[in-house]
N, C-alpha and C positions, 0 to 999 in steps of 0.2 A: 391464366384468366379464362380462356376458352373452356377448359375442362371444369373449372369451378362453376361457370355459367350453365354448362350442360347438366352438371350434377344437380343444381338447384331447379332447373327447368324440368328435369325428369322426376323430381321429388313428388311422390304421391300419384303420379300419372298412371292411368290404366293402360293406355296404348298410344304410341306415336307412329304415324305413317309418314315415311320419308324423313327420317332423322338426318339424313345426309344433307337435305335442303336446309334444315335448321342450322346445321353446322356451318354451311356456306354463308348463311345470313349473319350468323354471329361473327364469323371470321372477317367478313366485309365490314362489320361494325367496328370491331377492335382495330383492324388495320387501316381502314379508310374513313371511318366515321359515318358510314352509310346506315341510314335507318331503314326499317322494314315495317310492314303493316300486318297487324294481328287483328283478326275479326272474331267477334263473338256476338251472336244475335240473341235478343230477348224479346219474346212476344209479350206486350203489355196487357196480359189477360187479367192481372190483379194489381192493385195499387202498391203493394208492399213486397219487398224481397225478403227471403229468409236466408239463414246461414248456408243452406244447401246451394243457393244461387251464388253465394260469395266464394265458393270453392273455385269457380271459374275466375272471379274477380281477383282473388289472391294470386292465381297463376298469371293472369294478365299483368298485375302489378310487378311480379317478378320479371316478366319479359320486358316491361318498361325500363327496369334497372339495367337491362342489357340491350338497349338500343331500339326497342319497339315503339312504334306509334300505334296505340290501340284504336281500332275502329269499333266503337261501341254502337252496334246496330240495334235500333228499336224498330221492330217489325210492325209498324203502324198499318201497313197494307196487309201483310200476311196474318197479322193478329186478328183481322176481321174474318179470316177463314178459320183459323184455329189449327194448331199443329196436331195431326192425328196420331203422332207417335205414342205407342203404348195404350191407345184408347180402343175400347171394344164397341164404340158407337160414335156416330158423327157428333162433333162438338158443336155447342151452340155458338152462333156468330155474335160478335160484339159490335155495337154501333160505334161510329167514328168518334163521337164525343167522349165515350167511356175510354176508348183506346188512347186518345190524346191526353186525357186527364191522368191515366195510369202511367203514360210515358213521361209526363212531367214529374211525377212522383219518383220514377226510376232515376231520372237525371239527378234529382236531389240526393238520392241515396248512394249512387255508385262512387261519387267523389270522396266518400269516406274511406275508400280503399284505393281508387285509381288516382294517378297524378293528372290533374286537369290540364296541365301544360303539355302532356304527352297523350292526350285523348281527344279524339274527334267523335262527336255524337252524330250519328247519321240516321235517316229515316228512309226505309226502302220504298215508300210511296213515290219518292223523288224520281226513281228510274222505272219502277214497274208501271206507273200510270202512263209513262211515255211510250211504253211498248206498243200500246194500241192492239187492235184485234189482229192485225197482220203479224206483229211481233210475237204475240201470245201463241198464235197458231204455229208459227215457226218454232217456238220453244217446245211445243208439245211433240214435234217431229223428232226431237233429239233423244227420245227414250220410248221404249215400247211398253205396252200394257203388261206383257208377259214378265218383263224385268221388274216392273213396278209391283207386281203380285208376288215377287220373290221376297218382298219385305215381310217380316214375320207377322206384324200386326195386321197388315192387309191380307196376307194369306189365311190367317185364322178367321178373319171376318168373312172372306170369300167362301171358305169351306163351310162355315156355319150359316151361310146365306144371310149374314147381317149386312144391311145396306152400306155401301161406300159411295160417297158422292164424288162427282168428277172434280169438284173443287179440292177435295182431299188429295187426289192424284197431282193436282197442280202445286200443292204446298211444297214438296221436296224440290220440284223444278224451279219454283220461285226462289226458294232458299239457295239453291245452287246458282241461280242467275245473279243473286246478290254478290256472290264471289266474283262473277264476271264484271259486274258494274264497279265494284269496289277495288278490283285488281289486288286482292289481298295475297299475302305470302304465306300466312298461317291462319287456319280457322280452328277455333276451339269449341268444344261442346261436351256434353255428357256422353257416357258410353251408349245410352239409349238413342243417341242422335247419329250413330255411325252411318246409316244409309244416307241421311241428308247431307252429312259432311262430305262423304265420298262423291255425292252429286256435284258438289262445287268443283272438285278436281275434274270430273267428267266434262262439265260444261266449260271450264276454262280451256280444256283441250279443244272442245267442239267449236268454240267461238274464237279460237286462235289468239288468246290473250297474251301469249308469249311467256307465261309462267304457269306453274301448276302448284297450287297451295299444298303445304304440308298440313297434317291434321294432328291435333293434340286432343286426346279424349281423357276427361277426368272421371273418376268414379263417382257414383251417386252417393252422397253423404247420408248415412243412416240417421233416422230421426231419434227422438228421445227414447223410443221403445227399443232401439238397438237392432231392429229387425227390418222394418220397412224404410224405404227412402223418405227423407224429410219432405213432408207435404202438408199444406194447410188443410186439405180435405181430410187427412187422417188425424189432424190435431196433434201431430208429434213434432212440431216445428218450433224454432226459435226465430222470431221475426227481427229483422234489422231495426224496425221501429218500435220493438217492445220497450217497455220502460226499463230503466237500469235494474230495478229490483226483480222484475219478471225474468229478464235476461240472465241475471246472476243466478237466481234460484233454479232456472231450467238447466243451466250448465252444471250446477252442483248435483242435479238429480240424475245425470247420466251415469252409467255403470263405470267402474274402474277400468274395465277393458276397453270400452268405447272411448274413454277419455284420450287414449293414445292415438286413436284414429282422428279425433278432433284436433289434437296437437299437430299431427302431421299435415292435415289438410287446411287448417284454419290459422294456426299460429305463425308468427313471423320469426319465432326462435329457429336457430339453425338445427339441422338434423343432429349435429353433435351435441348441442345443448339439450335437445329432447332425449337423446340416448343417455346422456349423463343423468338427467332427471329421472328417467325410467329405472336406471341402475340404482339410484339412491332410494327410490320407492321399494324396489325389490329387496334391497338390503336393510329395509326398515329404518333408514336414516331420515326419511321424509314420509309422513303419512299421506296416503292417496288423496285424502280430502284437502290437504295443504297444496298438493300439486294441482288439484282441480280448481282450487281457489286462484292459483296463479293464472290458469287458463281463463277463468271467468273474469278476473281483473283485466287481463289483456283485451279480451273481446269487448267487454263493457266500455273500457276506455276508448277503444277504437270507434265505436258507434255513438258514444256519448262523450265522456271525458273522465280523467283520472279521479277527480273529486266525486263524481257520481258513482264511479266504481267502488270507491272506498265507503261511501254512504250505503251502497247496496249491500256490501259485505257486512257492515254493522247492523243493518236492518235484518239481514238473513240470520245473523247470530242471535239477535234479540228474539226473533220469532221461534227459532229452532232450539236454542239453548236455554233461553230465559222464559219461553212460553208467553212472550208479549205479542201484542197485535201490531200490525204495520202502522207506521205514523201517517201514512197516506193511502187511502183506498177509495175506489169509486163509490159514489153515493147514488141511490135510486129511490124513487117515491112511487107508490101506487095507491089506488083508492079501493077500499073495501077488502074483505077477507080474501086471502090469496093462498092457493095450494102450493106447498113447499116446492114441488117439482117445477111448477110454472115460475115460481119466484127465482129459482136457480137459473132457469133459462133467461128470464127477463133481466137478471143481473149479470148476464154474460159469463156465468161461472161454469156452464156446461152447454152442450150444443142442442140437446133435446130433452123432453120430459122423460123419455125412456132411459136415456143415459143418466139423468138425474136419479131415477129410481134405482138403477144399478149402483150408482155411487152410494146411495143411502144403504142399500142392502149389504154393500161391502164395507160399511162403517167409515166411509170417507167424507161424511158431511157433518158439520158442526154448526150449532146456532149458539151464539154467545159463548163460544169455546167448549160447549158441551155436545158430545156425540149424540146423534139422533138415530132412531131406527124405524120410526113411523113414516111410511111412504105417503100416507094420506093426510099428514099433518096440515092443518089450516093455520095460517098466520093471521091473527086478528090485529086490531089497531095497536100500534106500538113501534118501537125501533129495535132492529135486530142487526147483529153482525153475523153474516153468512160466510161459511168457509167450506171449500171443497178441496180435499187433499191438503198438502202442506203449503201451497203457494197462492191459492186463489182466495181472495177475500173481497167482500163488498158490504157496504152499509145499506140497509133497506129500511125505509120509513113507510109504514102502512097507516094511511089516514082515513 
């Protein structure tokens, strides 16, 4: 049983620091029924999670199967600073009202993956605000500026003379202090979080917590483009709150190669089941699209339900096989003549007028199912079905 648990925990993991500690925790669970605490922190900087975030959630759900109590940490205090990881400039600070609203949205989404009976939702303002000025100054003495500048993104910004605020130096210290306050046994995060995750181990030693957390790092899930990490800012994401049709269509759009990466990191199928499926596809017993539909069905069912997943598949087939329009699409109204590029932005089919023009140039825009090429087209009074690519549709009424 121990080896089976370790096998599933290691699945898809990029790096584990102190696997021996995890083995001890599992052994104590199987032999003595002792639970242990797994921490993962999320800064509520946006109201919705995407599938890239759920890579961590899936692994935490696996650990719950093997005795873990998940400490789902919402960084309501640190979220107002903003994690500088991977950033080449100081992030904009969020106001408390926005942070709390986003945090509530997170809580509603995570229990589609995690077992609520084995999850404790925590907010780091609870202990960070109690630190006070004295505690905060003491915390800053535990790490040197020279060591902080060893962090890759800080080092790059320092060398390029890009400003780094003192609050950004505080961020990894505060994240590490969370591990002290929560007394966690394992902390999880993406590979880009390694510096911050190791800070937790350092501060647990410094503050004599009596334990030193193991670290489990998950790879960053590639987005729909198969190149960059999944990100809302890059528009290559699949949102947890996407409609069933959008979610299904986006998953069907990924490459056949990327599909197996998604299976490994997002599916609850066993590694053996995935291996058998991959063999069947390679031997041409199953078409890659059929395998992709299995993945889409599973994920849509998880975040919606099985009935919605089936309807999404039927809708997808109607649009792509039978050239039919979606049965349900957002509707928009505007007054007066409207430039097509502006119309596409207003109908939320693209992010900017420049992107809209590129979509038109590349032949990706249709009006009433007919491809258009005129970037300067003006839409006069009437009703239109706008389409960008294969998945994005909207009804527009110009009055």
